Every structure is written in C-alpha cells, then in structure tokens.
N, C-alpha and C positions, 0 to 999 in steps of 0.2 A: 509237671507244671507247678510253678511256685504258687502257693496259696496266698491270697490277699488277706491282710489283717482287717480290712474294712468290709462291711456289708455293702450291698449294692446301693442302698439309700445313703450310707455314710460317704461312699465314694462320690456320689452325685453332689452332696452338700459340699464336700471338700473342693470339688472341681468348681462349683459356683463361687465359693469364697476366693479361690485363687484367681479365677477369671475376673471377679470384681476388683481385686487388688491390682491386677495387671492393667486394667482398663481405667483406673482412676486418673483423673487429670492432675497434673503437677503444676501448681500455680504459685508464683511469687507475689508477695504484697509489699509494695514500697509506700509507706505512709509518710505524710509530712504536710506542712502548710503550702508548699510550692508557691512561694510568695516572692519572686516568681519561680517557675521551673527553669532549670538551667542545664548547661552541658553536663555537669558532673552527675546530676540525677539520671540523665539518659545513659551515660557510660556505665554507671553502677548497675542499672537495671539490665542493660544488655550483657554485661560481663557475667552477672549472676545467672541470667537466663541461659546463656550459652554454656558456661562452665558446669552448671548443674543439670543441663538438659531439660529445662522446664518447658511446658507447653506455652505458657504466657506469663507476663508480669503485669500486674494491675497497679496503677498509680492511684493511691487512695488519699485524696485531700481531706484534711481534718475540718471539722466545723468550728469548734472552739476548744482547741487542745488545752488540757489542764495545766501545762507547764509553760505556756506562752502568754505574754501580755496581750490582751485582745486589741489594744490600741495600735499594735504594730502589724496586725494582720488585716488585710483588706477583705472586702466582701467575698464570700465563698463563690459567688457566681463568676467573678473575674478569674479566680484561681482555677475553677473548673474549666472555664473557656480556654485559659492559657495551656492547661495540661492537655486538653483535646488537640490543640494546635501543635504542641510540642511532640506528641506521639503519633500524629496522623500518618506518617510515612513508614511506620514499622508495624507489620501485621502481628507481631508477637507482643505488642504493647496494647493495653486497654486501660480504661478508667473505671474505678469503683467509687460510686458516690454515696454509699450507705451512710457514712458519718455525716455528710452534708445534709442528706435527706432527713436524718434523725434529729440533727441539731443538738444544741447543748454541748456539754463536755464530752470529749472523745476518749473513752477508756478502751484500750485494745482488747481486753478480755471480753467485754460486752459485744464489741464489733465482731470478733472472730467467732464467738459462740453463735451469733446470729447468721454469719456467713456459712458456717458449717451446717447449721440446720437448714439453710436454704439450698446448699449444694453438697449433699452428703457424698457425692461422687468425686469430690475434689480433695486433694492433699495440699495444705497450704504451707508455704515457706515464707516466714516473716523476716524481711530484710532490715538490718539496722547497722549503723556505722560503729566502728570500734569505740568511738567516744561515748556511745550510749550504753556500752556493755556494763560498765561499773554502776550504772543506775538501775540495772535490772532488779536488784533486790527491793527497790522502792516502788516498782510497778504494781499497779492494782491487781491483786490475785495472780501474782506471777507464777506461783507453783501450779495453779490450775491452768493457766495459759500455756505453760510448757507442755501440758498434756494434750493441748488442742492443736498446736502448730509446731513446726520445726523452725527454730530461729537460725538465721544466716547472718554471720558477722562479716562485715567488710573491713579488711585490714587497713590501718592507717599508720603512717610513721609516727613514732613517739608514744604509741599506746601499747602497754604491756598486755599480752593476751593471757589473762589469768582469771578464770571464772569457774564457778561451781556448776554452771549450767551447760547442758550439752548443745553447743553451737556447731554449725558447719562454717568453717572460715573460708573466705574467698579473697584472692589477691586481685586488686583492681588498680589500674594506673592512677597515680596521684595527680589530681587536677585541683589547683588552688583557685577555686571559685565558690562563692557562697551567695545565697539570696540577699543577705545583708549588704555585701559588697556591690552587687548588681544594683540594688535600690539606691545606694549612696552615690554610685557613679551616675545614675540617671538624674538624681537630684542636683548633682554638680554640673550637669550638662556634658559629662564625659561619655565616650562611646562604649557600648557593651556589645558591639559586633563580635560574633563568634563565642560569646559567653552564654548567650541564650539563642535558641533557634530563631531564624528570621521571621517566621510566622508569629512567634511570641512577641518579638520586638515590635512588629507591626501593630499587634493588638495593644501593647503598652502605649505606643504613641497615639493610636486612635482614641484610646480611652483616657489619655492624659494621666496615667498612673505613675506614682512614686515621685512626682515633681517636687513635692513638699517634704520628702523624707529628710529627717534630721540625723 
C-alpha cells in the first residue's frame, strides 16, 4: 500500500481547504451609475455570467462616483428602483446597494474590501468595459484591489487589449446604446422602446425623469 505523505490531521485540514474552495460562490459585480439601466447593461451581465459560469451577477449602483459630475446623476433611490425593475425577471441577477447605503464617494477598493469581509465564502469578479482598462493604473489602490478580486474585461471594437493587469476577457455582442443617449432621447421626446426594459421605461415616465436633460 502506498504510504501517504500527510498525517491524519494534515489530510483533514487539506480536505477542508479544498472543500471550502470548491463551495465558494462565484459572483460578478457590475458597477455604474445606471442612470438609467439599459439593454447593454443586461447583455453584458448575462454574457459574463454565462461564459464564466458565475452563480450570480450583482448590479452595484454608485452613490457619488469620484469620476462623474454629481449634477448629471439623479438621486440614488431612483437608480436603485430602476435597477430592481430591470433585473426582476432574471434569477441570476441581483442588486448590491452597499455604496448607496454608505454614501459619499465610491472607491472600488473600499467597497470590495467590505464585501469580502461580509462574504468570505464568495469569489468576486469585477466587470469593466474595455474603455476603462487604460484607466486602471489611476484607480485608488489598484494593486491592492487586484489582490482582492478578479477583473473581467468586456471587449469593445476600437480598444487595444494591452494591459499589465491580469484580466479575464469576454466577448460580448456590440450594442450601441448608452445612458447618455437614452436620457437625451427622452428629453427630446424620442422613443427609447427596446433600449431600456419596459418596466424601467414605465418608472421613468411615472417619475418624470430626464425630461430636462441637456
């Protein structure tokens, strides 16, 4: 009989570590203002979830993102409500309101550190567009953040994939829609049918949002 290199206690500890690794939840995080959430957000989240075999993708609305002019972002309660409506029919989608609850400027490092402390049984995959990759060196505590989460880059035409950071790249169908274009169309009285989920459009109309967008 082949002799084991591990003692009984060592074997038990190793087994527990392997079991813990195998049972960890794999969760994607898609952050943004979601002002409003639109079709492209949903497609990106679904494609990453399916291609990487994640258990869930959480949409994480920002409170006061450091790189966005506060004047262009509506109250967080509206953005949270719209996200809830946008994802309501997909059981693999959920919402994470940690940054809204905390308030103030939203630094990803602080957020992910807190989430990991709250959920040590979860591995996080932070989703960003290819247009954001070149800005990674400027992110707050980016080297420490890279140790906390696995970044996932969503490929986009026209952006060269060249970075020093270890990203997982995912191909996603190209959809030319943005929150800015949706807001401007609403302000001009143009239709945004099929650019945002019907439940989101209903909410926008009920609350009279974006009518004064410039």
